[in-house]
C-alpha positions in Angstrom: 5.5 7.7 22.2 6.8 10.5 23.3 10.3 9.9 25.5 11.1 12.1 28.9 13.1 14.7 28.4 12.1 16.2 25.3 11.1 19.6 24.5 8.8 21.4 22.6 9.9 24.2 19.8 8.8 25.7 17.2 9.8 28.5 14.5 8.3 30.9 12.3 9.7 31.0 9.0 11.0 33.9 6.8 9.1 34.5 3.6 11.8 33.2 0.9 10.4 31.3 -2.5 11.9 28.1 -4.6 11.0 26.6 -7.5 8.7 24.0 -7.6 10.4 21.3 -9.1 10.8 17.6 -6.8 14.6 17.4 -7.7 16.8 20.2 -6.9 20.4 20.3 -8.2 20.8 24.2 -7.4 23.3 25.4 -9.9 24.1 29.4 -9.4 27.2 30.4 -8.1 25.4 32.8 -5.5 23.6 30.1 -4.0 25.1 28.8 -0.7 23.5 25.6 -1.5 24.3 25.4 -5.2 26.2 21.7 -4.5 23.3 20.2 -3.2 21.1 17.9 -4.6 17.6 16.9 -3.2 14.5 15.7 -3.8 11.0 16.4 -1.8 9.4 12.8 -2.0 6.0 11.4 -0.4 4.5 8.4 -0.8 1.6 9.4 -3.7 0.7 6.0 -4.2 2.1 5.9 -7.3 4.8 3.1 -6.8 7.4 5.2 -8.6 10.8 3.5 -8.0 12.3 6.3 -7.2 10.2 7.6 -4.5 9.9 4.3 -3.2 13.6 3.9 -2.9 14.2 7.2 -1.5 11.8 7.0 1.1 12.8 3.8 2.3 16.2 5.5 2.4 15.3 8.2 4.7 13.5 5.2 6.6 16.6 3.3 6.8 18.5 6.9 7.9 15.9 7.7 10.6 16.5 4.2 11.9 19.9 4.7 12.5 20.0 7.7 13.5 17.5 7.5 16.0 18.0 4.4 17.9 15.3 5.2 20.7 12.7 5.6 18.3 10.7 2.7 17.2 11.6 1.2 13.7 7.6 0.8 13.2 6.9 4.1 14.0 9.3 5.3 11.8 8.2 3.7 8.7 4.4 4.5 9.6 5.3 8.1 9.4 7.9 8.3 6.5 5.2 6.4 4.1 2.2 8.1 5.7 0.5 9.6 2.8 -0.1 13.2 4.5 3.9 13.0 5.4 6.4 15.0 3.2 9.9 14.4 3.0 13.1 16.6 2.1 15.8 13.7 1.2 19.4 15.3 1.1 20.9 13.6 -1.7 25.0 12.6 -2.2 27.0 13.8 -5.4 29.0 10.6 -4.8 28.0 8.9 -8.4 28.6 5.3 -6.5 26.2 5.7 -3.9 23.3 6.8 -6.8 19.9 5.2 -6.6 21.2 3.4 -3.5 20.3 3.7 0.4 23.7 5.3 0.8 22.5 7.9 -1.6 20.0 9.7 1.1 22.6 12.0 3.6 20.1 13.6 5.1 16.3 14.1 5.6 13.6 16.0 7.3 9.9 14.6 7.7 7.0 16.6 8.4 3.4 16.8 7.9 1.9 20.0 7.0 -1.8 21.5 8.3 -2.3 24.0 5.2 -5.4 25.2 6.8 -3.7 26.3 10.0 -0.4 27.2 8.5 2.3 25.5 10.1 3.6 22.1 9.8 5.3 19.2 12.6 8.8 17.9 11.8 8.5 14.2 13.2 12.2 13.2 12.1 15.5 14.9 11.0 18.7 13.3 10.6 21.9 13.7 8.9 24.2 10.4 8.4 27.1 9.7 10.8 29.3 10.2 7.8 28.3 13.6 6.5 27.6 15.4 10.2 29.6 18.6 10.9 29.8 19.7 7.4 26.9 21.9 7.9 24.4 19.7 6.2 21.5 20.1 9.2 21.5 23.9 8.6 21.2 23.2 5.1 18.1 20.7 5.5 16.3 23.1 7.4 16.7 25.7 5.5 15.8 24.1 2.5 12.8 22.5 4.1 11.9 26.1 5.6 12.4 27.3 1.6 10.1 24.4 0.5 7.6 25.2 2.9 6.8 29.0 2.2 5.4 27.3 -1.0 3.2 25.2 0.7 1.6 28.8 3.0 3.6 27.2 5.9 4.4 30.3 8.3 5.4 28.0 11.2 7.1 24.4 12.2 6.6 22.8 15.3 8.7 19.5 16.9 9.3 17.7 20.1 13.0 17.8 20.5 14.7 15.4 22.7 18.0 16.9 24.8 20.4 15.9 22.3 18.5 17.8 19.4 17.4 21.2 21.6 20.8 22.6 20.8 20.5 21.8 17.2 16.9 23.3 16.8 17.8 26.7 18.8 21.0 27.2 16.0 18.3 26.3 13.8 16.3 29.7 15.0 13.6 27.4 17.1 12.5 28.1 20.3 11.4 26.0 23.6 8.2 28.0 24.3 5.2 27.8 21.2 5.0 31.5 19.5 1.9 30.4 17.6 -1.0 30.6 19.1 -2.3 27.4 20.8 -5.9 27.6 18.5 -3.6 26.6 15.4 -2.3 23.6 16.5 -4.7 22.4 19.7 -6.1 19.2 18.6 -4.0 18.5 15.7 -1.0 17.3 17.3 -0.3 16.2 20.7 2.0 16.3 23.4 3.3 20.3 22.9 
């Protein structure tokens, strides 16, 4: 369930494009995300060990950073086959292939026919906060969403997250027409 004091927010993305591989390590010198490693992960039923490790790492990150959110609910959505996640990966070789490789993440569900996605979870590990990773995370997920035809993001933010989402271009009032999301998601 949703908690009191939360605000619905939405953001219209800019039309940018990015390449389609699932693991990216940007090398361009003009790219502000050149040193950022990230992966798009989804429970596709393949039981790929790297994908599963990253999904579990995201579940652990969200559980730690969002302590009021029920752990079962986090696990349900992160592992749900209709949800995708963008995981920011540490460059530290000591953390490779461990839970600590995940330094941030966003889990979302796309509604391609309606050209929007709902962000379920967004977090950066405590040790990596105030370094710009939250902004990088959101920009990367917006860039990726363009490749899926997503025009809007919608989320339900608690009072602690409203400032972050505003900084990322979200508004408290939803600019997307209600007919696009009505009946698909609740509480907005």
